[in-house]
C-alpha positions in Angstrom: 98.1 93.9 109.8 100.1 96.9 111.0 99.2 98.9 114.1 98.3 102.6 113.8 100.4 105.3 115.3 99.8 105.9 119.0 97.3 108.7 119.6 98.0 111.9 121.6 95.7 111.0 124.5 97.7 107.9 125.6 101.0 109.8 125.1 99.8 112.6 127.4 98.7 110.1 130.0 102.0 108.2 129.8 103.9 111.4 130.3 101.9 112.3 133.4 102.4 108.7 134.7 106.2 109.1 134.2 106.1 112.5 136.0 104.2 111.0 138.9 106.5 108.0 139.1 109.6 110.2 139.1 108.1 112.5 141.8 107.1 109.6 143.9 110.7 108.3 143.8 111.9 111.8 144.8 109.4 112.0 147.5 110.3 108.6 148.8 114.0 109.6 149.1 113.3 112.9 150.7 110.9 111.3 153.2 113.5 108.7 154.1 116.1 111.3 154.6 113.8 113.4 156.8 112.9 110.3 159.0 116.6 109.5 159.2 117.4 113.0 160.4 114.6 112.8 163.0 116.0 109.4 164.2 119.6 110.8 164.3 118.5 113.8 166.3 116.7 111.4 168.6 113.3 113.2 168.2 111.7 109.9 167.5 112.5 106.3 168.3 111.7 103.9 165.4 110.5 101.0 167.6 108.1 103.2 169.5 106.6 105.1 166.6 106.8 102.7 163.7 103.1 103.1 162.8 103.5 106.8 162.6 106.6 106.5 160.4 104.7 104.1 158.0 101.7 106.5 158.0 104.1 109.3 157.1 105.6 107.4 154.2 102.1 106.4 152.9 100.9 109.9 153.1 103.8 111.4 151.3 104.5 108.7 148.7 101.5 106.4 148.4 99.2 108.9 146.6 101.8 109.6 143.8 102.5 105.9 143.2 98.8 105.4 142.9 98.4 108.3 140.5 101.2 107.0 138.4 99.7 103.5 138.2 96.2 104.8 137.3 97.6 107.1 134.6 99.6 104.3 133.0 96.6 101.9 133.2 94.3 104.5 131.6 96.8 105.3 128.9 97.1 101.6 128.1 93.3 101.1 128.0 92.8 104.1 125.7 95.6 102.9 123.5 94.1 99.4 123.2 90.7 100.9 122.5 92.0 103.2 119.8 94.5 100.9 118.0 93.6 97.5 119.1 95.9 94.9 120.5 99.3 94.2 119.0 99.1 91.7 116.1 100.0 88.3 117.2 103.0 86.5 115.6 102.0 83.7 113.3 102.8 80.4 114.8 103.8 77.4 112.7 100.7 75.3 112.0 100.4 72.3 114.2 100.8 68.9 112.5 97.5 67.4 111.7 96.6 63.9 112.6 97.2 62.7 109.0 100.7 64.1 109.1 101.4 62.4 112.5 100.0 59.2 111.1 102.2 59.6 108.0 105.3 60.1 110.1 104.4 57.1 112.3 103.9 54.9 109.2 107.1 56.1 107.6 109.0 55.2 110.8 107.4 51.8 110.7 108.4 51.4 107.1 111.9 52.3 107.9 112.0 49.7 110.7 110.5 47.1 108.3 113.2 48.0 105.7 115.9 47.6 108.3 114.6 44.2 109.3 114.2 43.2 105.7 117.8 44.2 105.0 119.1 42.3 108.0 117.0 39.2 106.9 118.6 39.5 103.4 122.1 39.6 104.9 121.3 36.6 107.0 120.0 34.7 104.0 123.1 35.7 102.0 125.3 34.4 104.8 123.3 31.2 105.0 123.5 30.6 101.2 127.3 31.4 101.3 127.7 28.9 104.1 125.7 26.3 102.2 127.8 26.7 99.0 131.0 26.4 101.0 129.7 23.2 102.6 129.0 21.7 99.2 132.4 22.5 97.9 
């Protein structure tokens, strides 16, 4: 099952989301520079006006980050509605109980064969020892 090509609506929304994200980064940098200049010129003291500084950052940057996230979420939702979710990779089928039992019984048979082989070796040694004793 192959996915269809992405439609034009999600592409437009993704482009707007990227534009908003880039602008929010630019706005964040310019706001930080402005606050830094204000602190350097001693117009404001950070410890006294921290809440105003945070409010200024949120006002200048927060809205654009929010818009970028909303645009990306809408684009994803529209994409999933139009094309469906990505096809899942096929996993190897899990071993059934019969296969597990077969593996367990084959292991038991191997152990039995090993013990039988060791018993045969012991009996051969015993018979060799008996024949040597008789001679």
